[in-house]
C-alpha positions in Angstrom: -19.5 -13.7 11.1 -22.8 -12.8 11.5 -24.6 -11.5 14.9 -27.7 -13.4 13.8 -26.2 -16.8 12.6 -25.6 -19.4 15.7 -22.7 -21.5 15.8 -22.8 -25.2 15.5 -22.0 -25.7 19.2 -24.3 -23.6 19.9 -27.0 -25.3 18.0 -25.7 -29.0 19.0 -26.7 -27.4 22.5 -29.9 -26.1 22.0 -30.5 -29.9 20.4 -29.3 -31.4 23.3 -31.3 -29.5 26.2 -34.3 -30.0 23.9 -33.9 -33.7 23.8 -33.3 -33.9 27.4 -36.2 -31.4 28.1 -38.8 -33.5 25.9 -37.7 -37.0 27.6 -37.9 -35.9 31.2 -41.5 -34.5 30.1 -42.3 -37.9 28.3 -40.8 -39.9 31.5 -43.0 -36.9 34.1 -45.8 -37.6 31.9 -46.0 -40.9 31.5 -45.4 -41.4 35.3 -47.5 -38.9 36.8 -50.6 -38.0 35.0 -52.3 -35.4 36.4 -53.1 -32.1 36.0 -50.7 -30.1 37.2 -48.1 -32.3 35.6 -49.8 -31.6 32.5 -49.8 -28.4 32.9 -47.0 -27.5 33.9 -45.3 -29.5 31.2 -47.3 -27.5 28.7 -46.4 -24.1 29.5 -42.7 -25.2 29.9 -43.1 -26.5 26.5 -44.9 -23.4 25.1 -42.4 -20.8 26.7 -39.2 -22.5 25.8 -40.6 -22.7 22.0 -41.7 -19.5 22.4 -38.2 -17.5 23.8 -36.5 -19.9 21.3 -38.8 -18.9 17.9 -39.6 -15.5 19.6 -37.1 -12.9 17.2 -37.8 -15.4 14.4 -41.7 -14.5 15.2 -41.4 -10.8 16.2 -39.2 -10.3 12.2 -42.2 -12.1 10.9 -45.2 -10.1 11.7 -43.0 -6.9 11.2 -42.3 -8.2 7.3 -46.5 -9.3 7.1 -47.0 -5.8 8.8 -44.9 -3.2 6.3 -46.1 -5.7 2.9 -50.0 -4.7 4.8 -49.0 -1.4 4.8 -47.8 -1.4 1.3 -50.5 -3.0 -0.5 -53.0 -0.2 1.8 -51.5 2.5 -0.1 -51.3 1.0 -3.2 -54.9 0.1 -3.0 -55.5 3.9 -2.0 -53.5 5.0 -4.7 -55.3 3.0 -7.4 -58.7 3.9 -5.9 -57.7 7.8 -6.0 -56.8 7.3 -9.2 -59.8 5.7 -11.1 -62.0 8.4 -8.9 -63.9 6.1 -6.3 -63.4 6.7 -2.2 -61.3 4.3 -0.6 -63.3 1.3 0.9 -64.8 0.5 -1.9 
């Protein structure tokens, strides 16, 4: 079994907790619609999504960074072969 692949039980648990939290936040926003509650619910969902998707975001950022570095070195190599200065 792969370490990065979540099991079916864990996925069901995460989805269940997400639905419960979403229901509670809709209830809170419907009942007490002041700035404090809106801010709290927004921060909660922002941090929740960041915690769940944070590792994937870090991996995606690293892949993009590597691809950009590779493209930069290819462009620099081609410009050196043509006798031009990099940046033109």
